[in-house]
NUTORZA-15469 format. One record per residue (C-alpha): x, y, z negated. Coordinates in pm, whole numbers, padded with zeros to 5 digits, always signed. Layout:
REM residues N
XYZ ...
This chain:
REM residues 112
+00033-04376-08119 -00120-04384-08463 +00050-04614-08713 -00215-04833-08874 -00178-05129-09106 -00387-05397-08937 -00413-05606-09254 -00657-05356-09406 -01034-05373-09388 -01199-05181-09103 -01306-04883-09317 -00957-04840-09461 -00801-04870-09114 -01032-04601-08980 -00950-04377-09274 -00577-04425-09219 -00616-04351-08848 -00803-04030-08927 -00533-03928-09178 -00261-03992-08922 -00447-03794-08656 -00501-03508-08900 -00129-03507-08976 -00051-03508-08604 -00282-03212-08555 -00096-03015-08825 +00240-03090-08662 +00114-02985-08317 -00040-02665-08455 +00289-02582-08627 +00488-02643-08308 +00259-02426-08096 +00262-02150-08360 +00642-02146-08349 +00642-02142-07970 +00390-01855-07965 +00603-01659-08212 +00913-01712-07998 +00724-01605-07684 +00612-01282-07854 +00967-01213-07968 +01113-01275-07620 +00839-01070-07457 +00937-00781-07686 +01300-00817-07581 +01199-00817-07213 +00986-00504-07263 +01282-00337-07434 +01510-00423-07143 +01255-00301-06889 +01228+00032-07072 +01608+00064-07050 +01620-00035-06682 +01384+00246-06574 +01617+00536-06662 +01913+00351-06508 +01724+00310-06181 +01645+00683-06187 +02015+00767-06229 +02115+00529-05948 +01851+00677-05719 +01972+01030-05801 +02334+00936-05725 +02243+00758-05401 +02029+01052-05280 +02326+01288-05307 +02471+01113-05006 +02724+00840-04953 +02984+01082-04812 +03046+01253-05142 +03266+01091-05406 +03102+01022-05741 +03294+01001-06067 +03127+00804-06344 +03240+00859-06701 +03150+00596-06955 +03262+00467-07289 +03477+00158-07292 +03240-00096-07441 +03426-00409-07346 +03574-00593-07517 +03305-00536-07770 +03330-00593-08143 +02973-00715-08141 +02960-01089-08196 +02692-01272-08003 +02516-01526-08220 +02420-01875-08112 +02075-01936-07971 +01845-02013-08266 +01655-02339-08262 +01293-02293-08362 +01247-02639-08512 +01530-02646-08766 +01484-02596-09137 +01135-02452-09142 +00909-02749-09204 +00990-03071-09372 +00860-03393-09231 +00513-03475-09356 +00448-03735-09619 +00348-04046-09430 +00283-04254-09740 -00031-04460-09751 -00316-04302-09944 -00526-04521-10169 -00898-04478-10122 -01159-04619-10352 -01363-04790-10085 -01648-05021-10174 -01584-05308-09938 -01799-05621-09910 
């Protein structure tokens, strides 16, 4: 819905409606730009994980092809508990854009 002061003349009401719709368009464009940025970031993370999964699958395939009858000893570093602190999930709509100025603009309209 577009907030319009109905006590204004028709030309001023139309102008206010167009201003409100223009403001709405800016907000929507900003939201979709943030979403697109987040999608690109997450897609990069997924590609990184997929590149790490490939070598692991190769190692698992190599171990499984040696035969299930033979014992396999796996040496690894103790990573857990880790000192790495996992951060909270970042919200993409906090602190980046302030709310738009919704004040009424004064237009010099020549009205009959």
